[in-house]
C-alpha positions in Angstrom: -90.3 -209.3 30.8 -87.4 -208.7 33.1 -87.9 -209.9 36.7 -86.6 -207.5 39.4 -84.2 -209.2 41.9 -86.0 -210.8 44.8 -84.4 -211.5 48.3 -86.4 -213.2 51.0 -85.1 -212.6 54.5 -86.0 -214.9 57.4 -85.4 -218.3 59.0 -85.7 -221.5 57.0 -88.1 -223.4 59.3 -90.6 -220.6 59.7 -94.1 -221.3 58.3 -94.4 -217.8 56.7 -91.1 -218.3 55.0 -92.2 -221.7 53.7 -95.4 -220.1 52.3 -93.5 -217.3 50.7 -90.9 -219.6 49.1 -93.6 -222.0 47.8 -95.5 -219.0 46.4 -92.4 -217.8 44.5 -91.5 -221.3 43.4 -94.9 -222.0 42.0 -94.5 -218.9 39.8 -91.0 -220.0 38.7 -89.6 -216.8 40.1 -85.9 -216.7 40.9 -85.0 -215.4 44.4 -82.2 -215.4 46.9 -83.0 -216.6 50.4 -81.1 -214.9 53.3 -81.3 -217.0 56.4 -80.5 -215.0 59.5 -79.2 -218.1 61.3 -76.9 -219.1 58.4 -76.1 -215.8 56.7 -76.2 -213.6 59.7 -77.8 -210.2 60.3 -75.8 -207.1 59.8 -76.7 -204.0 61.8 -76.8 -201.9 58.6 -79.4 -204.3 57.0 -81.6 -204.2 60.1 -81.3 -200.4 60.1 -82.4 -200.3 56.4 -85.4 -202.4 57.3 -86.2 -200.1 60.2 -85.7 -196.9 58.1 -87.9 -198.1 55.2 -90.6 -200.1 57.0 -90.6 -198.8 60.6 -89.7 -200.5 63.8 -93.3 -201.3 64.5 -93.7 -203.1 61.2 -90.6 -205.3 61.6 -90.7 -206.1 65.4 -92.9 -209.1 65.8 -94.5 -208.7 69.2 -96.8 -211.7 68.7 -93.9 -214.1 68.3 -92.9 -216.8 70.7 -89.5 -215.2 71.0 -91.1 -211.9 72.1 -93.2 -213.7 74.7 -90.1 -215.4 76.1 -88.4 -212.0 76.8 -88.6 -210.8 80.3 -90.6 -207.6 81.1 -87.4 -205.6 81.6 -86.4 -206.4 78.0 -89.9 -205.5 76.7 -90.3 -202.4 78.8 -89.4 -198.8 77.8 -89.0 -199.9 74.2 -87.1 -197.3 72.2 -86.3 -197.8 68.5 -82.6 -198.4 69.5 -83.5 -200.9 72.1 -85.8 -202.7 69.7 -82.9 -202.9 67.1 -80.6 -204.3 69.7 -83.1 -207.0 70.7 -83.6 -207.9 67.0 -79.9 -208.1 66.4 -79.5 -210.4 69.4 -82.6 -212.4 68.5 -83.4 -212.4 64.8 -86.5 -214.5 65.4 -88.1 -211.2 66.7 -88.1 -209.8 63.2 -91.4 -210.2 61.3 -91.0 -212.8 58.6 -90.5 -212.7 55.8 -89.0 -209.4 54.9 -89.1 -209.4 51.0 -87.0 -207.1 48.9 -88.2 -206.8 45.3 -86.1 -204.4 43.3 -86.1 -201.3 45.4 -89.1 -202.1 47.5 -89.4 -203.8 50.9 -92.3 -205.7 52.3 -92.9 -207.2 55.8 -94.9 -210.3 56.1 -96.3 -212.7 53.5 -98.9 -210.9 51.4 -99.5 -212.5 48.0 -101.4 -209.6 46.6 -98.7 -207.2 47.6 -96.0 -209.4 46.1 -98.0 -209.8 42.8 -98.4 -206.0 42.5 -94.6 -205.5 43.0 -93.8 -208.0 40.3 
């Protein structure tokens, strides 16, 4: 059986990323890891995430990074403002974002990943 290409987007030391990578490794699945801090974050990639998953799904408003923003940054949040904040602070993006073939998923959800594979 042919495995679709898998890309895991996130930050290496994130617990959710570690869980996702461990889950994939235990299943001997090949994947590419895209670390925002090492590989960068192109505006077009973030736009693709937003278009396919929605800003609400990819902006992690429960993160430490979000809590550290001042009220002016968090207030009057438009999709464009949210994208600008995520480009400036990739730690605001929900982790992981997983691309499997043509599908995108936000967050670590083993059942969802299994179904996609």
